[in-house]
N, C-alpha and C positions, 0 to 999 in steps of 0.2 A: 579447781580442776576444770570447771566449765570455762573459765577465762582462758586457761591454757589450750583447751580443745578449740575454742573459738579463734584464738590467735594462730594456731597451726593450720586449721582447716577452713577458716573464714566461712562459717556456716551461714551467718546472717546475709552476707554478701551473695551467697548462692541460693538463698531463699529456702533453707532447710533447717532441721533441728537435730539434736543428738538422738532423740527417740526415732525419728524418721530414718536416720542413717543406720541405726542399729537394726531396725526392721529390714531395711534394704540389704544390709550385710547378711542377715540371717537368710533372706530370700535367695540371694546369690549363692550362698554356701549350699543351701539345700538342693539347688538345681545343678550344682557341679560336684556335690559330694560323692557322686558315683565314681569319680576318678580314683578315689582311695581304694576302691574295689577292683575297678577295671584295669588300671595301669599296672598294679603288681602282677595281675594275670598275664598281661601282654609281656611285661619284662621277664616273667618266668619262661616264656617261649624263647627268650634270648639266652637263657641259662642263668639269669640273675635270681638270687635267693628272693622269693616272694615276700617273706617277712621284712627283710631289709628294704625291699622296694616299697613296701607299704610305708615304712618310717621315712624313707627318702622322699616319697610323694608328698606326705604331709608337711615335712620340713621345708621342702623346696617350694611348695605352694604358699606356705606361710611366709617364707622369706620374700618371695617375689611379690606377693600381694601387699605386704607391709611396705616394701621398698617403693612400689608403685604409688601407694596411698600417701606416703610421707613426702616423697620427692616430687611427684607430679600433681598431687591433690586431685586425682581423678578417681571415680568409683569403679575402677577396673581391676578385677582379680586375675591372678596368674596361676597356672598349674601345668603339668605335663600335657603337651598338645596331643589330642586324639588325632589319629591319622598319621601323624609324624612318629608317634610311638610304635605304630604298626609297621611303618617303613623301617624304623630302627630294628625291630625284632625280626620281621619276616623277610625283608629285602636285604638289608645290610648283613645281619648276623646269619640267618638261616640260608638265604639265597646266595650271598656272596662268600659265605664262610669266614667272615671277619669276626674275631673274638670280641665278646661284649666289652672287654676292657678297652680295646682299640675303638670300638664304636662310640663309647663314652668319650674317648679322646677326640673323636671327630666332632661330637657335640660341643666339647669345650672349645676347639679351634674355631668352629663356625660361630659360636657365641662371642668369642674374642673378636672375630671379624666384624660382627654386628656392633660390638661396643666401640671399636675404632671408627667405623663408618658413622655411628651415631654421634660420637664426639666431634668428628669432622663435619657433621651436619649434612652428610651425603644422603642418609636415609630421610632426614627431614625435608631436604630438597625434593627427593623423589615423591614423598607423600603429599606435600603441599602443591606440587606441580600437576597432579592428576586432575583432569577436568571434573567439574562438579557432576556432570551427567554420569560418568563412570563410577564416581563415589556413590551416587544414588543407586546405580545398578548393583554395585557390590552389596550395599545395605539390604536391598530387596532380595538379592540372591541368597544372602545368609539368612534372611527371614524365612524364605521358602525352604531352605535347608533345615532350619530349626523346626519348621512346621512338619516336614517329613519325619524328622527324628521324633518329634512329639507324638505324632499319629501312630508311628511304629511302636513307640514305647507304651502307648495306651492300648495297643492291640486292635486299633481301628483299621490300620493298613498293614497288610502282610504281603510277602513275596508270592508271585504267581508265575509259573513257568511259561504261560501263554501270553498273558497281558503285562508281564513284568511286576505289576502290583495289583492287589485286589483288596476287597473288604474282608476284615477279620471276623471272628466270632463275637458278635456284639452281646451275646447272652452270657459270655464268660464273666464271672464275678469281678475279676480284676479290671476288665474293660468297662463294665458298668460303673464301678467305683471311679475309674479314671475319667469317664465321661461326666459323671456327677461332679467330680472335682473341678473339671473344666467349666461346667455351667455355673458352679458356685463362684469360681474365680472371676469369670466374665461378668456375672451379675453384680458382684461386689465392686469390680472395677468400674462398671457403668455407673454405679452409685457413688464412685470416688471414695470408697472406703479404704483407708490406709492399711497396707499389709494384706490386700485382697489375695494375692498369690500365696503368701505364707499361711493364711487361714485355710485356703483350699487344700494345700499340701497336708496340713495337720489334720483336717477333717477326713480326707481320703485315707490317711494312714490309720487313724483311730477306727474308722469304719471297717477296716480290714482285719482288725484284731479278732473280733468274734468269729470271723469267717476262716480264721487260720491262715490268712495271707500275710500277716505280720508276726514275726517271732522275736521276742526280746530274750536274748541269751545272757543278759547281765547289764551292768552299768559301767563298771570300771575294770580295766585290765592293763597290765604293764605293756608298753610298746616293745615290739620286736627289736633285736639288736641291729644297729646300722653297720657293724664291723665288716660283714661280707662285701659291702660295696663302697664304704667311705674311702675316698682318695685311691680307689683301685683303677682309675682311668689310666690308659697307656697313651700318653701324648707322643712319646718318641716313635711308637709304632705307626702313628698316623702320618708322620713326616716322610712319606714315600710317594712315588708317582702313582701307584695303583690306588691310592686313597683320595686323589684329587677329585675324582668323579663323585665319591661319597660325600665329601665335604661340600662340593658345589651344589649337589642335589639337596642336601640338608639346608644349606644357606638359602637357596631359591624357594624351597618349599615353605620354610618358616617366614621368609620375607613376604611372600604373597598371602599366606594364611593370616599372619599377624596384621598386615596392612588392611585386609578386608575386615577383620574383627575390630580394629581400632576405629575405622571409618564408620562402621555400622553402629557401634555402641556410642561413640561421641556424637554422631548425628542424632541418634535417638534421644540422648540426654540434652540436646540443644546446646552442646558445648563447642560446636564447630562454627566458625565465622561464616558470614554470608558468601564469601568467595571460596569457601571450602577449606581454608587453612585452619590449623589447630593451634591454639595458644599453648605454650609450654610443651610443644611436641618433642623437643630435644630431651626433656626430662623423662617423658614417657618412654622414649626409645632406649635411653640409658638404663632405665629401670628394668625393662624386659630383657635387655642384653645381659645385665648383671644376674638376673634370675636364671637365664640359660646356663651361664658359667657355673653358678653355685649348684644348680641342679645336677650337672654332669659330675661335679666333685662329690656330691652326696650319693649318686648312683642311679640317676634316672635320665630319661631322654629329654629333649628340649622343652624348656618352660616357655610358655607364651601367653599372651592375653587371651582371656576366655570370653567367647560370645555369650555364655550364660550370664555374664555381667549385666546384660541387657535386662534380665529379670529383676535385678536389684534396682536398676535405673527406672524400670517400670513401676517399682514400689516406692520411688521417690528419692533414691540415692543420687546425690549430686556432687559429693566431695570425696576426698581420699579417706575419710573416716569410714565409709562403707567398705573399702578395700582392707583397712586395718581390722575391722570387725571380722571380715572373712579370714584374715590371717590368724587371728586369735582362735577362731573356731577350728581351723585346721590344726593348730597346736593342741586344742582341747581334744580333737579327734584322736590324738595319740593315746590319751588316757581313757577316753570315753568311746572307744571304737565300737563296742557292742551296741551302744545306744545310737550312735551316728549312723551305723550301717543298717539299723532296723528300719529306716525309712525306705519303703519299697520303690522300685522304679516306676510302677504305675501311678504313684502319688506325685512324683516330680515331673513326669512326662507332660501332663496338662499345662504346667507352668511354661514349658517351652512353646507350646501351641499358642498360649495367650500372648506371650512376648512376640512370637512370629507374626501373628495377625496385626499387631500394632506396628511392626517394622515394615511390612509391605506397603504401608501407606506412603512411603517415600516415592513410589512410582508416580504419584500425582504431581510431583514437583519437576518431573522431566520436561524438557522443552520439546513437546510432541510435534510442534510445527517445524522442527529441524531434524529431519530423518537421520542425518549424518551423526548427530549427537544421541538421539533417542534410541535408534535401532541397536547400535552396539551396546548401549546400557541395558536394554531389554534382553539382548543376547547373553550378556554377562550374567544376569539374574537367572536365566534359564539354564545356562551352562553349569553354574554352581550346583544347582539342585539335581540336574539330570546326569551329571558326571559323578555326583555324590562326593565331590572334592572341592573345597573352597579354593585351594591353590590352583588346581587345574582349570576350574571355571573362570576364575579371575584372569588367569593367563590367557585363556581363549578369548576373553572379552577384550583385553588389550590388543591382541593380534587383530581381532575383528575391527576395532576402532581405527587402527592404522590403515588397514586395507580399504575399509569403506570410505574413509575420508580422502584417501589418495584417489580412489575412483571418482568420488564426488567433486574432485577439484578443490578440496579444502585442506590440502597438505600443510598449509601455513599454520593451521591451528594445532598441529601435532607438536607438542613440546619435546624437548630433548629427553626429559624424564620418561615420557610415554614411549619414545623410541627405545630407551634403555630397557624398560620393563617388558616391552613386547619382544625384543630380541632375547632377553633373558628367559622369557616364557617359552620361546621356541626351543631354546637350549634345554630347558627343563623337560619339555614334552619329548624331545629327542632322547634324553637320558632315560625316560620312562620306557 
């Protein structure tokens, strides 16, 4: 078995081991396991049976993650995209009155478009042609985005009607445990202890049991039926003029969101070449396209690469074995849902903060002596976090890059891919 795993995932070549990859997979899973709770709730707002949505979420995440791990050999997990699931439920279904069956059809068609463009290497051309400065800005922006999510989940940062954000109640038990978990993770990471994040999550969870913050309702339960959503998508209903805008918006949102996630995670794992290109990128894009298509058939919104994969990378994950471990855990979640869902949000939120603080170090590699490169990258980072949207922030960053370089007289450095993405971003913002 060891020889088979080594042959498939080339662990020695990547400087890792089976045990390290398992710990990394567990870490990634724990930081993104919230999706099995949150996504069904959002899908229910679109009229989809929440039990079927739970099962669809687990199966789609398992399929996409396994496909990514085996095909591309990268430690990137997939699941229904946060933000895009909200667009699906609240904008398309509730706002536009589109039946959820047709909305799933739009997800299928947009996924099919992604697959075709991936096989034609159009998406690969777009991703590899992005300037390194913008890639660094995207990675930093997503790091800041994760930091805000982590601090919010810990209860350290809360909404404030006057100052937009403010400090939370630091005396709250869950916040104290979250802060303790963060300090434990950071301290162990500084000592280079393997699985530091996982240890911190487990410690924060167990500490909450005597305080009544963690409730174990059981270990094993039968998964809900998938029948209400399986193959219920309406593709024929999507093939009309009024749905063009929906499909286009889904396509652009997922493209920008996924682009930022891939760049941030691969850069963090040092799997990106010096010129910013990505080995085996075509396989990565085909894997996430396939995940989106299968997800729509199962009954959930678009599947895409997850930024929480950075937590597993921080824990040492370097190959597709990490993603396969995540896939197996999502499958196990079907049977062990009570146990998996017992890990509270306050225990996983510190993991996001630890990963975020490591990711923002990408800013040091920006060419600060070249304002036309550095300033748009910094603007991208700030736009991602302050618009609270990876897709919108990255889109604004591309537009800024084009305008700043034109004014600076550096128009020649603007590649065709950057022009395409900037114009697509303008269209996306117009649709919003």
